[in-house]
C-alpha positions in Angstrom: 105.5 122.8 96.1 103.8 119.7 94.6 105.5 116.5 93.4 104.7 116.2 89.7 104.1 112.9 88.0 106.8 111.9 85.5 104.7 112.0 82.3 107.5 110.3 80.3 107.6 107.4 82.8 103.9 107.0 82.3 104.2 107.1 78.5 106.9 104.4 78.6 104.8 102.2 80.8 101.9 102.5 78.5 104.2 102.2 75.4 103.1 105.5 74.0 105.3 107.2 71.4 107.9 109.6 72.7 110.6 111.7 71.2 114.2 111.9 72.4 117.3 114.0 71.8 120.7 113.3 73.2 122.6 116.3 74.6 126.3 116.4 73.7 126.9 120.2 73.9 127.5 121.2 77.5 125.3 124.3 77.6 121.7 124.6 79.0 120.6 126.6 76.0 120.3 123.4 74.0 118.1 121.9 76.6 115.9 125.1 76.8 115.3 124.8 73.1 114.3 121.1 73.3 111.9 121.8 76.2 110.4 124.7 74.2 109.9 122.3 71.3 108.3 119.8 73.7 110.8 117.0 73.2 109.7 114.3 75.7 113.1 112.9 76.7 116.6 114.4 76.9 119.7 112.3 77.6 122.9 114.0 78.8 125.6 111.9 77.2 128.2 111.6 80.0 129.6 108.5 78.5 131.3 110.1 75.5 131.2 113.9 76.3 132.4 116.0 79.2 129.6 117.3 81.4 130.8 118.7 84.7 128.2 118.0 87.5 127.6 121.8 87.9 126.6 122.0 84.2 124.3 118.9 84.6 122.6 120.7 87.5 122.1 123.8 85.3 120.5 121.7 82.5 118.3 119.9 85.1 117.1 123.3 86.3 115.8 123.8 82.7 114.0 120.5 82.5 112.6 120.0 86.0 109.0 120.8 86.5 108.3 120.6 82.7 106.9 117.8 80.6 110.4 116.9 79.5 112.4 114.3 81.5 116.2 114.3 81.5 118.3 111.2 82.0 122.0 110.8 82.4 123.8 108.3 80.1 126.6 106.4 82.0 128.6 103.3 81.1 129.4 102.2 84.7 127.2 101.6 87.7 128.7 103.9 90.4 126.1 104.0 93.2 127.4 107.2 94.9 127.6 109.1 91.6 124.2 107.9 90.4 122.6 108.8 93.7 124.0 112.3 93.5 122.8 112.9 90.0 119.3 111.7 90.9 119.4 113.9 94.0 120.3 116.8 91.7 117.1 116.2 89.7 117.9 113.8 87.0 114.8 111.8 85.9 116.7 108.5 85.7 119.7 106.7 84.2 120.5 105.2 80.8 123.1 102.5 81.1 125.3 102.1 78.0 127.5 99.1 77.4 125.4 96.9 79.6 127.2 93.7 80.4 124.6 91.4 81.9 121.5 91.1 84.2 123.7 91.3 87.3 124.9 94.7 86.3 121.4 95.9 85.4 120.2 94.7 88.9 123.1 96.8 90.4 121.7 99.7 88.5 118.3 99.2 89.9 119.9 99.1 93.4 121.6 102.5 92.7 118.4 104.2 91.2 115.6 102.8 93.4 115.0 103.3 97.1 114.2 100.3 99.3 112.5 97.9 99.0 113.2 98.0 95.2 116.8 99.0 95.6 119.5 100.4 97.9 119.7 104.1 97.0 120.8 106.3 99.9 117.9 108.5 101.2 118.1 112.3 101.1 114.7 113.9 101.6 116.1 117.5 101.4 117.8 117.1 98.1 117.2 119.3 95.1 115.0 116.6 93.5 112.6 116.8 96.4 112.5 120.6 96.3 114.9 120.8 99.3 112.3 119.0 101.3 109.3 121.0 100.2 107.8 118.6 97.6 107.1 115.4 99.5 106.9 116.1 103.2 105.5 112.7 104.0 108.7 110.8 104.7 106.9 107.4 104.5 105.5 108.2 101.1 108.7 109.7 99.7 110.6 106.6 98.6 107.6 105.1 96.9 106.9 108.4 95.0 110.5 108.6 93.9 110.6 105.0 92.8 107.4 105.5 90.7 109.0 108.5 88.9 112.6 107.4 88.2 113.3 105.9 84.8 115.8 103.2 84.0 117.0 102.6 80.4 119.5 100.0 79.1 121.5 100.0 75.8 122.1 96.5 74.4 125.4 96.7 72.5 127.8 94.0 73.8 127.9 90.3 73.1 127.4 89.5 76.8 124.3 91.7 77.0 122.8 90.1 73.9 123.3 86.7 75.5 121.8 87.9 78.8 118.9 89.7 77.1 116.2 87.3 78.3 117.3 87.7 81.9 117.6 91.5 81.5 114.0 91.7 80.2 112.7 90.0 83.3 113.9 92.9 85.5 110.6 94.8 86.1 112.3 98.1 86.9 113.8 98.5 83.4 111.5 100.9 81.6 113.0 100.9 78.1 115.8 99.4 76.1 117.8 100.4 73.0 120.3 98.9 70.7 123.7 100.5 70.2 124.0 100.0 66.5 127.7 101.0 66.0 128.9 98.9 68.9 126.7 96.1 67.5 128.7 96.1 64.2 131.8 95.2 66.2 129.9 92.4 68.0 129.0 91.1 64.5 132.6 91.4 63.3 131.6 94.0 60.6 133.0 97.2 62.2 131.2 100.4 61.1 128.8 98.6 58.7 125.5 99.6 60.2 123.5 98.5 57.2 125.1 95.1 57.0 122.4 92.4 56.8 123.8 90.5 59.9 123.5 93.8 61.9 120.0 94.5 60.7 118.9 91.0 61.3 120.3 91.0 64.9 118.7 94.4 65.6 115.3 93.1 64.5 115.7 90.0 66.7 116.7 92.1 69.7 113.8 94.6 69.3 111.4 91.8 68.7 112.3 90.3 72.1 112.1 93.7 73.8 108.6 94.5 72.4 107.3 91.0 73.1 108.4 91.4 76.7 106.1 94.5 76.9 109.0 96.9 77.3 109.3 100.2 75.5 112.0 100.3 72.7 114.1 103.3 71.6 115.9 103.5 68.2 117.4 106.2 66.0 115.1 107.6 63.3 117.2 110.2 61.4 115.1 109.8 58.2 111.4 109.7 57.5 111.7 106.1 56.2 113.4 105.1 59.6 110.3 106.2 61.5 107.9 104.0 59.5 110.3 101.0 59.7 110.6 101.6 63.5 106.8 101.6 63.9 106.5 98.4 62.0 109.0 96.8 64.4 107.0 98.0 67.4 109.4 100.7 68.4 107.7 103.5 70.3 110.6 105.8 71.4 112.2 107.8 68.6 115.7 109.1 69.0 115.6 112.0 66.6 119.3 113.0 66.8 121.8 114.6 69.2 121.8 118.4 69.6 125.1 118.4 67.8 123.7 116.5 64.8 120.7 118.7 64.6 123.0 121.8 64.5 125.2 120.2 61.8 122.3 119.3 59.7 120.8 122.8 59.9 124.1 124.4 58.9 124.6 121.9 56.1 121.1 122.5 54.8 121.7 126.3 54.7 125.1 125.9 53.0 123.6 123.6 50.5 120.9 126.1 49.7 123.6 128.6 49.0 125.5 126.2 46.7 128.4 126.0 49.1 
């Protein structure tokens, strides 16, 4: 059993374009469909939706050893939990509601093995093929560190203020902006198209891309894709599995005049 390179990690490093779908339906069938459609990056949204760890493992069985990488979205840095999810085969962690650079460094400690972090070592975990992928125990931590992905969502006032420091953390592979939460930070709740929100988003993404980091944003419409490309964004969040299903149903109902 051979340890595969995380192709999405390489694309992020080279700032190539990638596609992403967030998983909100706790069923591996959705992930199977996304893998079949060659979506690059899946994110299990464990911040807002209920995904038991047994279900997460089933989804990871679908994505592991494919070109699709699967991250887990969390809102807190719990080192034991993050280590367990990575040992189960998760490709990395996406931190929502990031507070500051200190918290992001704590995330690095939870995701990366020494010397980059403080993740507990388990060479016989599922992520290492139960010990059959990387048998060289000296090489194991370095290989895992090269493959694991760290993403950060900027959506709180404290994270905006700490953005420059967060961008200095080398282990962060990509960043995104939580638009809805940003509307609250701008005191215009729910007004995602408010000029103050749009202006702040552009400023944040400009800093991200100028720092050489990959940037992820929602691109629900064709016009959104072109606007994102103009702003240097290379990671396209297409929709959640739930949103894709709703749009498909609405399209068929509309065609029937319902």
